[in-house]
N, C-alpha and C positions, 0 to 999 in steps of 0.2 A: 631309589633316589640317588642322584649324582652326588659324589663326594664334594665337600666344600659348603654344603648347606647345613644350617642348624635345624633342629627339630621343629622350631616354630615356623620355619619356612614352608612347611607343608600346608599351612593355612596363611597365605600372605598375598600381598598385592604386587604385581609386576607392572612397572611403568613401560608402556610400549608407545613410542613416538612415531615410528615408521608406519606409514600407510600401507606399504608393501607387506610388512609383517602382519598387520591387521587383516589383510585380505587372504592370508593363508588359510585354506580350508582346514577345519578341525585343529587350528593352531593351539588351542588350550590343551588338546590331547597330547601334543608333542611336549608341552612344558607343563606337565601335570603336578610339579611341585608347588605351583602357585594356584591359589583358589580362584583368583580373578585377575583380569587385566584392567589396568586403569590408564587413562590417556591424559590426565591432568597432573602435572608435576607438583602442584600445591597440595595434593591430598596425602593420604597415608600410603607411603611407598616403602617396600622392603627390598627391591632390586630394580635394576634398569636393564632392558633388553635392547640390543642393536644388532645390525647385520654385520657380523664378523668384525674385522678391524679396518673396514673400508672407510673412506672419507665421509660417506653418507651417515656413518654411525658416530662421527666425532661429537655431535651434540649429545647423544645418549651417554657417551663415555664421560663427557665433561660434567653432565648432571650427576652421574654416579660418583664421580670424584668429589664434587662440591658437597654432596650429601653424605659422603663416606658410606656409600652403599655398594654391594656387589654389582659388577657389570656382567651380564649374561650374553655371551656372543652366540649368535645363531648363524647357521650356514646350511646350504643344501648338503644332504648326505651323499654317499658314494653310489647309491642306486636311486636316482632322483625321479626319472620319468621317461616317457618315450620321446616326446618332443622337448625342445629347449624351453627354458623358463620364459624367455621373451615372447614365445608363441602363446603364452597364457596358460600353459598346462601346470596344474598344481603339483607340488612336490609330494612324493610318497615317503620321503625320509628327510630328516633334519639332524644336524648335530647341535647339541646344546652344551656350551662350555663355560663354566664359571671361573676358569683359570686363565685361559688364553684362547687360541684357536689353532687348529691342527696345522694350518699351512704357514704359520708364522714362527720360525725357529729363533727369532730374536728374543723370545721369552718362552717360559714353559707353557704347555697346554695340558689339559686334563689327560688327553690321550698319551702324551709323552710321559707324564707322571705315572700312569698305569703301566706302561711298557717298562719304564725304568725300575719300578717297584717289583713287578712280576709276581706279587703274592696272590693276585686274584685268579691266576690261570690254573684252575683245577683240571684234572685229566678229562672229566666229562665235557667241560666247555671246549677244551682243545680238540677232542674227538668230534664234537658237534661242529666246530669250525672247519675241520677237515672235510666233513660231509658237505657242508654248505658251500665251501670253496669249490669243490669238485662239481657241485650242482650248478653253481654260477658259471663255471667254465663251460660245462656242457650246454647250457642255455645261451652262452655267448652274450651275456648282459654287461652293460657298462653304465656309466652315470647317465648318459643320454643314449637313446636307442632308436633314433629316427633314420639312421643311415643304413642302406641295404648291404647285404653281403656281396662280395665280388672277388673273384680270383685275380689278384694283382700281379703275381709273379708265376712264371712257368715252373713246373717241377723239373728243372734241368740240372739240379745239383750245384748250381752256382751260388757262391757265398754272397749274402746281402746283409747289411746292417741298417738300422733305422735311426734317424736323427729327428727329434721332435722340436719343432718351433712352437712358440706360444705368442699370445697377443700382448701388446705392449702395456696394456692396462691390467694385466693379470697380477693380482695381489700376491699370489703364491710365489712369484719370482723374487720380488723384493723381500718377502717374508722368508724365502729360502736363502737369504744372504747373497743374492746374485744380481747381475745386471746385464746390460747388453754385451759386455765383453765376455761374459760366461758363455753365451751362445756362440760367439765367434770362435772362442777357444774349443768349445764342444765340437763344432763342425770340423775344425782343422785336425783335432785329435782323432776323430773318426776316420778321416782320410789317411792320416799317418799310421794309425794302428791297423788298418785293414787295406793294405796296398793291393790285394787281389780281389777285393769285394766291391760290389756296387753299393752306393750310398743313397738310400731313399730318404729324402727330406720331406717330412709331413708338416705342412703349414696349415694354419687355420683357414676355413672357408671364408670367414669375414675379412681376412687379410687380402685374399685374392679378389674379393668383391669390392675392395676399397673402403670398407666400413671401419676397419681398424688397421693399426700398424703392427707388423710383426717384428720380432727381435732379429730376424734374418731377412732384412729388406732386399739384400742383393745376394745372389748365390754365385760362387766362383764358377768360371767357365771351365768345367772339368767333365770329360765324357763319362766318368763313372757316377756322376751325380744325377739322380732322377728326382724331379720335383713332383710330389704327389698332390694333385689338385682335385681329385675326385672326392665327393662326399661318400664315404664308405665306412662300413663298420670297423671299429678299432681291431676287432679280432681278425678281420680279413687282412688288415695291415700287418698284424703280428704273425700271421700264418707263414709269410714268405721270408722272414728274417731270423737270424740266429742271435743277434745282439742288439740292444737298444741303448741309445744315448739320450739323456734327458737332463733338464735342469730341475724341474719340479712338477711335471705333468702327472696327473693321475694315471695316464696311459703307461707310465713307468711301472707303477704297482701292478697294473693289469698284465704287463709283460712278465713280472715275476709269477703271477698266477698261471700264466701260459708256459712257464718253464724256461723263459729266456734269461740270458745274462743281461744285467742292467748296470750301466755306469751313470752316476749322478754328478752333475756339475753344480748342483745346489744342495740344499738340505731339506728335502720334502719329508713328510711324516714317516716314510718308510726307509729313509736313509739313516746311517749311523748305528744300525743294529746288527751288522754283519751279513746282511742279505745282498747288499749292493757294493759295487766298487766306487768309493766316494772320493771326490776331489777335495771336499771340505770336511771339517769335523765339528762336532758339537760336544763341548765339555760336559754337558748334562746327560749325554747318552753314553752309557758305559756297559750296558748288558749286551750279551749276544742273544738275539731272539730268533725263534724259528718263524717260518712263514705263517704257520698256523697261529702262532701267538699274535703276530701283528694283525693278521686278518681277524682274529677273534676280538682283539681290542678295538679295532677300527670299525668293523662291520657288525659285530654282535653286541658290543658293550657301549661304544661311543655313539654310533648312529642310532637314531630312534625312528620307528616306523609307525604309520597310521594307515589302517585299511580305509580307503575312501568310500567304500560301499557301506560298511558297517559303522563307519565314523568312530572307530575305537583304536587305541594303541594295539599293536600286534608285533609279531616277530618277523625277522627277515624271511623265515620259511613261508610266511603268508604272502609276502611281497614278490618273491621270485616267480611263482606261477602266474600272478596277476600281471607282472611286467612282461613276462615271456608271452603270455596270451595277447596282451595289448600290442606288443611289438609285431607279432605275426599279423594281427588285424590291420595295424597302421600300414605296414608295408604292402598289404594287399589292396588297400583302398585309397592310398595317398594320391593327391591330384584331383582333377575334375571328373565328375561322374554325370553321365546323361542316361536317364532311364526312359524306356519306351513301353507304352501299353500298360501302365500301372494304374489300377483302379484308385479312386479318390481315397478310400479308407486306408489303403496301404501306403499312400503318400505321407500319412501322418507318422508312421513309425520307421519307414525306410531310411530317412536321413540319420537316425541314430546308429544304424548298422553300416551305412555306406559312405559317410562323409565326416570330415573334421569341422563342419560348420555348414549352415544353410547355403552360404554362397558357393559351396563346392559341389552342389548337386542341382541338377535341372531335370524337369519332367516334360516329355513331349509324347504325343500320341503315336507318331509314325516312326517305325524302326529306321527307315532311311534317313529321316531328319536327325535322329539320335546319332547315327553313324557319321553323318556330315558334321554335326557339332563336335563330336568327339575327335574327329580328324583335324578340324580347324583349331581346336584348343588343346590338342595333345592330351586328351582325356580318354576315358573308357566308356564303352557302351554296356549298360546293364539292362537285363530283361528277365522276366520270370521264365524259368527253365522250360516250362511247357509251351511257351510261345516261340521257341527257337525253330528256325527253318534253315534247311541246307543252303538255299540261295542267299539268305541274309548273312549266314555265317561266312560263306565264301566271299561275299562282298566286303565284310569287315576285315577278313584276312588279307584280301588283295590290297586294301587301303591301310594295312598295318594298324588297325584300330583294335586294341585289346577288348576282349569280351569278359563279362562276369555274369554268370547265371545265378539266380537266386531261387531258393526253395526252403520250405520249412525244414528245420532240423528235427532231431529225434526225441528231445525233451522240449516240447513246444510251449505249453501253456496250461492254465486251468480253464478248460472250456474249448470248444471246437473252433477250428479255423473257419468252417462254413457258417458259424454264428458271428463272424467278424470279431473274434477275440484276438486282441493284439498278441503276437508271438514274443516270447522271451529269447528265442534263438532262431537263427537262420543259418543256412549254409551258403557260402559265396564261392563259386567254383569257376576257375578260369580255364579248365581243361575239358569238362563235360558236365555230367550231373550223375549223382550216385545211383539213380535207378535205371540208367541207360547202359545196358551191358554191351552195346554194339561198339563202344569205344571207351578208352580210359577216362576216369574222372580224377579230380584231385584227391578224393578219398582213396580211390584204388592206388594211386601213386604213393600216398602217404603210407598205406598199409603194406605196400610192396617194398618200399625203400627205406622206411624209417628205422634207424638204429635206436630202439627203445631203451632209454636210460633207466637205471634203477629207480630214480626219483619219480619218473613219469609212470612207471608201472606201479609204484606204491600209490600214487594218486589214483590211478585207474582202479586198483583193488578197493581202496577206501570208498571211491565213488560208487562202484558196483554194489558193495555191501550196504551202503546207505540207501541206494535206490530200492534194494530188496527190503530193507528194514522199514522204509516208509511206504512201500507199495506204490511207487510212482511209475507212470507210463507216459506216453507222448502227450495226451490231452488231460489225463487225470480226472476223468468223469466216470460216473456209474455208481450203482449202489449194490450192496451185498444182498443176494437173494438165496433162497433155499434151493439147492440142487440135489436131486436124488440120483446118485451115481452108483453103479455096481462096485462091489469091493474086490471081486476076483478077476476083473477084466482090465486090459490095458485101455486107458482113456485117451482118445485122440481128439484134438481140437482142429477143426478146419475153419479158418477165418475167411469169410467172404470178402471180396474186393469189388471195386467199381471196374467193370469189364472194359470200358473204353478209356480208362485212365492211362496216362503216359507210362506209369510204372509197369502196366501189363503189356501195352503195345511195344515198349522198348526193352522190357526185361523178362518176358516169358514167351518165347517164340513158338513153343509147342502147345502148352496147356494155357488156354486163354479165357475159359469160362468157368464159373463157379460149379456148374453141374459136372463138367468134365473133371474138375479138381476133386469133387466128391467121389466120382467113379474111380479115379486113380488112387485116392486114399483107401477106398474099400478094397481095391485089388491088392494094394500093398499090405493092408492090415485086415484080412477077412474076418478075424475073430475079435477085433477090437470093438469097444463101445465108442462110436464116433459122434462128436458134437459138432453141429454146423452153426456158426454165428454169422448171420447175414450182416452186410455192411449197413450202417445206419442211414447213409444217404440213399441207398438202394431201397431200404425199408419204406421210406417216406415217398418214394417214387421220383426223387430228384435225379437219380443217376441210373445208368444201365447196369444190369446184372442180377435181376430178380430171378429167384428159383421158387416155383410153387412149392408149398410145404409138402404136399403129397408126393411131388417128384423128388424133393430132397430126402424124404424118409424112405425112399427106395434104396438109398445108399448110406444113410446115416441113421443113428438111433434116436437122436434128439435135436431139435432146433431151438436155440436159445437166443432171445432177442433183447433181454433186459439186464443181464448180468454184466458187471464191470469186468474189464479185461484182466485187472490184477487178480480178482477172485478166481476167474477161470484158469489163469496160468498157475495158480497155487494148487489146483485140484486135478490137473491133467498130467499125463505122462509123456505125450508127444504132441508136436504141432506139425501138420502137413499144410504147406502153403505154396502159392505161386511166388509172390514177392513181398508179401505183407510184412510190415514192421513188427507184427506180432512174433514172427520168427526170431528176430533179434532180441525182443523182450523175453522170449522163452529161453534163449541161450544165456542171458544174464542170470536166469534162475536155475541153470543147470539142466534144462529140459531138452530132450531129444528133438531135433528138427529135421524134417525132410523138405527139400526144396525142389519144386517142379519148374521153376524159372531160375533166373540168375540175379537175385537181390545182392546188395553190396556185401552182405555178411556170408555169402556162399563162396565156395571155392578156396577156402583157407584151411580146410581140414577140420572144421568144427561142425559141419552139417553133412547130411546124406543128400547128395546132389544127383538129380536126373541128368543134368547137362554138364559137360566138361568145361573148365575155364583155364586153359593152359596159360593164358596171358597173366594171370595172377601169380602163379608159379612160386608160392611160398606157403608154408604152414605157420599159422599163428596160434598162440594160446589165447584164452578168453580175455585176459587183461590187456594184451596187445591190441586185440580187436576193439575193446572199450576205449583204450587210449587214443587210437586213431579216430574212432567214430564219434566219441563224446567229448574229447578234449581238443585234439588238434584240428579237426575239420570244421566244427561249427563256430559261429560267433554268437556270444551271449551278451545281452543288454539287460541290466537290472531294471525291472519295470518301475521301481520306486525312484531311483536317482537318474535313470536313462543314461547311465555310463556303461561303457564296455566293461564286462566283469568276467570272472571265471565261472566255470560250470558249478563249482562249489557254492559260489554266491547265489547263482540262480536256483540251485537245489534248496538252499535255505529259504528263498522266497516261495518256491513251490510248496515246501513243507508247511510254512506259515499260512498259505492261502489255499491249500488243496481242498478245504471244505467250503470254499466260497466260489462255487462253480458259476461262471458267467454264462447266461443264456443269450439267445439271439436278440438284438434290438428290435423294436416294434416294426421298423421299416422292413427288416428282413423277414419278419413273420408275415407281414402283409403280402410281400412278394411271393412267399411260399403258398399262402392261402390262394392267391390268384392262379398260381401254377396248378394246384390241386383242383381248383374249380374248372380250369380249362381241360384237365385230364378226366373230369367227371368223377373224381374220387370223393369219398365222403370224409376221409380223414383230413382235418383242418389244420393240424399243428405239426411242428417238427417232431423228430424222434423223442421218445420219452427220456427223462432225465437219466435213467439207468443205462442208456445206450452210449457206447463209446466208439469214436472214430479211430480205429486201431490200425489202419493200414497207412502206407506211406503217402497216399494221395489225400487231397482235401475233398 
């Protein structure tokens, strides 16, 4: 509980007049000291909330003063969201201050009081702050995270400094004891103190668009000054400079996190503690603080966080991966999207994965029309990966239309895709697709080039262990059956696949049939006990790849059709496969895997490979493979809230729902019945409940 509240405040009423505050999702979780929010000033009130010290909160402050009640100042936290607040995106963090507000140095704030006292900073918290601070820098996160990365300065050894302009209505400027003259002085000082350096002036995009006025409306005509007008990540701006000049911008503190020298011409929350070169002073700030102390006070203690998927208060360590994953997704799908050849049932869920609103996505039948529309509106063309053709790709490339291929990811759902069960994850690939070994995919690039951070590998390890603990697979269907297996022989699983599926046609150039795969497995393991598990879609006659049981038993010892994949993987010693996802799921369980094709998980030193993959050119450990394949590559959407989420959120949903397997809707069953009738088969219904679609294909 924040200091400044009495014990009775734990069960009290908070007066909230602002409609904007009332609209904050899970607002009461941010301000948990109060049992309820009230909107009528005449009732029983224990405190009044308003938005910072802005003019819009004058009424709330006045009522608090009249009633002799505490005024609680609310503001966005330092890690707010991907997009701007005016875009309608809810905040992931808020600050709640009963003393003042962090950006107003004209009076104390709770943050300032904590930093001045210093008694709260135990060694464990400071060590935690150091770890989180480094993680934040690694993920390159900021308050807002909608701007792309871009190299702004060549690596030519030339000296450059950054001068930060701010908008004229920024309350942090007057709160930092500054005015327009402070900005003029700042720019001139930067010129004078750095005679050999280029001066990069970063102004606000709204100033350039004419929506707001900046404090530097005119820039001196000096050849050393470069006006930065691009919308670009703050970290890209900081990459090319050695020193930063600011009045009160949060970018100044992020510059400290990036190891830059910072000179302040105002009194922001991070000035006055010995970390910055300060033009002004504050008599209330007398301690020398470390960067980790200021970070711990501001980001760990002062700011509060709420998980929007779980709807509960959480820690910054829960928000960083969510914000990082959402940022990657936003930068991949921003702008207009035009999809071609998408079946009606997929149109219901694709907007959640591909757009920031229904107006940003359109569906057309013809690929040519989708390309035309994308070109005209500077958008992208999206198609299901299996529908890609060389001539269409070449046409899009000639017309500079970006492509995005869509496919199911590796932890998909509870129930089969062929049963029209909505996926909780998809992969969006602008380079190729993971099952096509003929050219690179985004997954291959990620696995080959990513510098895996300590925190990312820790996420991957926890994820892998939880998947094993819960027995999760791609579709999470199947029942446990009794298997009689020999104790003294090596048990080999050969998962059948759909032989005309794209993952075979594009990923297994030599071994392309299930019978040939069985023959190869027997040649490789002549003394092993080999289990063949046919593909469910093949079993019911819907797809190509059937092997008569008597033919299969010439090369294997047992044909299993009804056991769940998780059970089989727990009881076997090896997997021999062409490209099946079963091989990846076996690797997660520490099982030996032999690949006769080139699936995405082969060629990294973790599998025994029939074919060489020199293009991949790197050895990975298992957690690196998991990090790339299950964290960085897919997009996850929580089925309950339909918000982009982390793999950990989706794992929670799978665990809660894994016993509620969804079957095919009645329309799909009728279509299958008609197909079987035409084929003259007697079997009338889809695969039994115990069958699991365990390969990469649908």
